[in-house]
N, C-alpha and C positions, 0 to 999 in steps of 0.2 A: 392423621388426616390422609386420605388417599391422594396420590400424585395425579395432577391433571395431565391432560394429553400433551401440552406444550412444555411441561416442566422436564428438565434434564437431570440426570443423576451423575454422580461421580463416575459410575461405570460407563455411562455414555461419553463423558469427557475423556476418559482413559482410552476407550475404544477408538474414538474419532480423532484424538489429538496427540497420542503418544509418538507417532512417527515425526510429527512436527516438533514436539518437545525434545525428542532425542537429539535433534540437530543443535539444540541449545544446551545440551548436557543436563537436561532435567530427567530425573529418574521417577518412575511410577510411585514408589513408596514415599518419596519426598513430596510429591504432588498430593498424594492421599493424606498424609499426615498434616501438611500445610493447610489443606482444605478443612480438616477437622478443627484446627486452631482458628482459621480465618472465619469460618461460619459462626462461631460463638460470638465474635465481636462485631461482625458485619452483616452477613446474610447467608441463608441457605441456598440462594439462587446460584446454580451452576453458571448461568450466563454472566451474572455479576462477577463471580470468581474468575471466569475466563477473561472477562474484560480487565480485571485486575492483573492477571498474569500477562496479558498482552501489553498493558501499560508499563508493567515492571520490566518486561523484555525490552521495550523501546528505550526506557530510561537506562537500563544496564548497558545496552548496546551503545548509547550515546556516551556514557561515562567510561566504558572500558575499551572502546575502539581506539586503536592507534593508527589504523590504516583506513583512509577515507573511502577507498573503493569498497573494502570489506564492510565498512559501516553502512554504506548505501545498499549493498547487496543484502545484508541481513535485514535492514529496515524494509526492503521490498518484500522479502519473505514474510515478515511479520504483518505488513499491511495487506498482503494477499489474504492471509488467514482472517484478519479483522474484517476485510471486505466481504469475505464469504460468510462470516458469522452475521454481520449486519444484514446482508441481503437475503441469504438463503435460510438462515435460521430465525432471525428476528423479523424478516420481511420488510425491511426499511430501505430507503433509497441510497443512503451512504455516499452522497456527493462529496462530503468533506473528506472521506477516506479515499475515494477515487482521486481527489486532488492531492492528498499526501502521497499516495502511490505514484502518481504521475510526476510529482515534484522530485521524489527520490530517483525515479528512472531518469529524469532529465539531468539531475545532478550527477548521477553515476555516468551517464554518457559523456557529459562535459568533462568530468575528471579523468575518465579512462581513455578518451580518444586523443590521439595526437594530431587530429585533423580539425580544421575549421568546419563547423557544421551549421546547417539550417535545420529548423524544426518544422515539421509538417503536421497539421492537425488532421487526424483520422477520426471520422465520426460514423455513427450508425445512420441508416437511411431515414430514420424517424426523428432525428435530432433537429428540432426547429431552432434551438438556441445557437447551434454552431453552423447553420446553413451558410452564413456569410464568410466563415473562415475555413470551410471545408477545403482541404488540399492546398491551402495557402502556405507559403513558406515564410518563416520568420527567423532572423538571426538568433542563435541559441542564447547568446548573452542577453538579448532583449527579453526573451521568454523567462530566463532565470530571474530577471529583475521584476517582471510582472507577467503572471500567467495570462495567456490569451483565451483559454477555454473558460466560458462563462458558467461555471458549475452551478452558481446560485440561480441561474435562469432555466436550468434543466427541468422539464416537465414530465420526463419519462417515469413511469410507475416504478421501475426497478432502479432508477437513478442513472446518473451520467456514466456512459461507457466510452466517452471520447478519450483518445490517447494521443501522445506525441510519437511521431516517427522521425527518423533522422536521415538527412541527406548530406553527404560531404559536399563542400563547396569546391568548385573547380575554377581555375583561372581561364584567361582567354584562349590558352592553348589546350584546354581540356585536361590539364594536370591538376591533381588534388592539391589543395592548399593546406600546408601544415601549420599548426598553431605556432605562433611566435612565443618564445619562452619568456 
């Protein structure tokens, strides 16, 4: 059966994702042979296989990480690739992936900073869902407990692009406030 225009091949996957896979110690021959085994039991779809790899990487990162900062950094790398796949290749909004990406960036910033921080919501000009919270500051601990970006209300065709930025908190003398241990 001829391949349709949107179908991807293992060659496409290798060409487009090997630099990413290399970061995780994955070798081309192992990916090729694993795909041959995987497609017999599951699907010939390269997108399905790629989703499987991404989910496996997230799981392995969670079970093997011993350093919290490194865990979040690697998750961020994986979520960036997932976001690209969902939006650019599959043409879907991916709000839930943007939320996971933002959550990992938020957690990384909280874990890696020795300063007290506020979170500022940065949005696009066409984001109706975040108009009310654009450029507002929130304590980082509050945002960790409950996201303030309303991902589920985003109506943008390509999906939510709102992110958190971070601002160190200063005391009345304009000195940065360090986290208490």
